[in-house]
C-alpha positions in Angstrom: 1.1 24.7 -13.0 2.2 21.7 -15.0 -0.1 19.2 -16.7 0.9 16.6 -14.2 0.0 18.9 -11.3 -3.4 19.6 -12.9 -3.9 15.8 -13.3 -3.1 15.2 -9.7 -5.5 17.9 -8.6 -8.2 16.5 -10.8 -7.6 13.0 -9.3 -8.1 14.5 -5.8 -11.4 16.1 -6.8 -12.7 13.0 -8.6 -11.7 10.8 -5.6 -13.7 13.1 -3.3 -10.6 14.1 -1.3 -10.9 17.8 -2.2 -13.9 19.8 -3.2 -13.8 21.8 -6.4 -13.6 25.0 -4.5 -10.7 23.8 -2.3 -8.7 22.6 -5.3 -9.3 25.9 -7.1 -8.2 27.9 -4.1 -4.9 25.9 -3.9 -3.8 27.0 -7.4 -5.9 30.2 -7.7 -7.9 28.8 -10.6 -11.5 29.8 -11.4 -13.7 26.9 -10.1 -15.8 27.1 -13.3 -12.7 26.6 -15.4 -11.5 23.7 -13.3 -15.0 22.1 -13.5 -14.9 22.4 -17.3 -11.5 20.7 -17.4 -12.8 17.9 -15.2 -15.8 17.4 -17.5 -13.5 17.1 -20.5 -11.3 14.6 -18.7 -14.3 12.5 -17.7 -15.7 12.6 -21.2 -12.3 11.6 -22.6 -12.0 8.7 -20.1 -15.6 7.5 -20.9 -15.0 7.5 -24.6 -11.7 5.7 -24.4 -12.8 3.1 -21.8 -15.5 2.0 -24.3 -13.2 1.9 -27.2 -10.6 -0.2 -25.4 -12.9 -2.8 -23.9 -12.3 -6.4 -24.8 -15.0 -8.1 -26.8 -15.2 -11.9 -26.3 -17.0 -13.7 -29.1 -18.3 -17.3 -28.6 -16.0 -19.8 -30.3 -17.4 -21.8 -33.1 -17.0 -25.5 -32.4 
């Protein structure tokens, strides 16, 4: 399974299109391992979304 395929599978789970068990069955992956990977992806996204936010400061007139 390629990283892109894993990413697509994770997107389907996060988007509530597939359950964790259904996705795991498709690729014969342990659901616990898939859950761990999803947790890591969500943590990564959370950390990076905060770091990339735009900060608008009031202009001094």
